[in-house]
SELUM-223128 format. One record per atom (N, C-alpha, C): z, x, y. Coordinates in pm, whole numbers, plus 50000, padded with zeros to 5 digits. Layout:
N
ZXY/...
! end
This chain:
111
862536654350335/862716650450169/863896644650109/864556651450180/865746649950084/867176643950142/866666635850234/866916620750272/866716610650166/865206610750132/864576602750012/865466605449914/865786617749890/866336617549767/868026613149728/868666612249854/870486610249903/870006595149866/869066588049907/868826573549910/868866568949775/868026577049671/867836571449547/869066572149453/869496579549478/871056583049405/872296575449478/871876572549575/873286560149628/872696546849570/871286547149514/871256529649440/871216529649321/871476545449252/871926541849147/873556542349110/874256541549191/875236537249209/875966522649259/874866512049251/874986499149336/876406493849249/876866485849427/878256480549384/877976471349265/879026462949260/879096452649167/878586440249207/879026438049338/879096424349423/876506423549474/875876433649442/874866433549490/873876424949376/872976416849383/872186409249303/871096421049219/871286415549098/870146419149038/868606420949103/867866432949130/866496432449240/865306416949077/865806420948985/864766409548876/864896397948923/866276394348910/866676381348958/866606378549131/866476382949189/866236386049344/864556379649311/864076386249276/862316383549253/861876368749172/862906368349089/862486351649012/862936341449096/864236343349197/864476333149296/863616334549388/863146341049453/861756342549488/860626334949471/860586338449394/859256333749316/859416319149293/859876311449219/860636302249228/860716294649324/861576297949427/861396293549541/859766290049608/859356301849613/858396300349699/857056287649618/857086285749494/856646279649454/857696264149451/858286259449509/858846249249488/858276246649643/858536261649732/857626247849891/856166246549847/855326253049804/854126253949756/853966241849701/854646236549647/854286222949582/854706211249696/855726212549732/856286199649844/855436197249955/855016211149991/854086214450146/853146209450091/852316211949988/851026215549994/849736207449895/850876211349798/849866204049642/850356187049620/851896181449678/851916173449632/851336160349781/851466166449839/850246156850015/849266154449957/848566165249920/846996162149910/846856155949761/847816155149663/847156147549541/847596132749568/848786131049696/849066119349735/847476114649830/847116118649876/845986115849951/844976110749875/844516118149761/843626119949709/843716107149655/844856099149537/845326088149496/844966080449638/845156076649720/845166070449847/843596066749875/842956077049859/841496076849865/840946073249726/841036071049627/840136067449523/840576051649504/841756047949562/842236034749552/841536025949649/841506033149759/840246026449871/838706029349841/838506037349768/836626034749682/837066023649619/837686023549516/837696014049429/837825998749483/838696002349603/839135986449627/837975986449732/837085985349753/835515980049881/835535968949790/834985959349897/834145948849867/833345947850003/832285933649983/831095929150081/831695924650122/831455928250277/832085924150418/832715933150499/833905943450399/834665949650457/834305961050573/835315960950639/834555969950765/835395985550751/834415997450737/834766006550704/834396019750802/834676030150813/834066041350879/833986056350769/833536061650821/832726068250725/833396086050815/833266096650724/833686107150744/832556115450863/831556108150937/830886115251011/830986104451104/832266096751107/832596086851228/831616077751234/830796069351128/829646056951206/830736045951155/830406037651221/831936026551146/830656011751121/830756006551030/829505996350973/830375982550931/829585977450846/830075965950754/829555970450565/830125969350496/829935972050421/828565956550387/827115956150317/826715946450255/826115944350124/826305962850047/825855963449926/826465972449861/827375968849702/827745985649665/827365986049549/827225997249470/827055999849345/828176009549309/827836016349178/828766024449133/829176036549219/827836041649292/828186056849380/827586054049530/827256040649549/826656045749688/827016029549764/827206033249875/827876014249971/826336015850111/826296009550114/825076003250209/825885992750315/825966002650391/826465997050558/825515991850636/826115981550751/825555975950821/826005979750947/825055989751012/825725998351177/825525990851272/824435983751296/824005973951385/823245959151346/822675953951423/822205943251374/820775946451274/820335941251170/819115944551090/819315963851097/819765965751075/819855985751065/821005989050950/820665993850804/821525995550713/821256010350684/822186016350662/822706026750605/823206028250465/822816039550434/823076036550253/824296052050274/825316051150171/826026066250214/826946070450069/827116078350041/827806075949895/829166077049930/829826068849856/830976059449810/832136069549875/831866082849830/832796093849866/832866099049973/832016093650064/832406094150222/832716083350322/833046075150316/834226064050345/835626068450351/835986070750462/837356075950506/837716065750521/837706058350547/839096045550617/838366030950587/839536020750592/838986009550640/839495999050703/838705996550803/839265991950935/839805974650909/840415973551000/840895954251005/839995949551037/840055939950967/838795924950984/839155925451103/837665921751209/837185919851352/837135933951448/837085947551411/836625953651441/835655951751480/834685953851407/833175950951521/832975940551514/832525941051676/831735928951667/830715919251708/829625929751737/828595928551750/827365925351604/828195927151475/827295928251341/827885909651265/
! end
């Protein structure tokens, strides 16, 4: 146990060149916050904004893919739902939030 006491006594008289542990902790937390912001929060906010713009820009005749992978052409829209024609004469109703992406015109040939 005497080796722990010697270390503690040596830490009391730390040289002037060492950084204060409180300042180091603050810099560490700020750095961690910046990493969190730039690698997690900011990209997610950007994706969310792009998805909102996609949903707002939907119109009749657009070809889209849903989050479940179903491809269809928009036939009807209202505030919360979109109706997709997935095959000739077959329509399915989805919540707008489940539209994942808009496809280029002409992607769907048979509808």
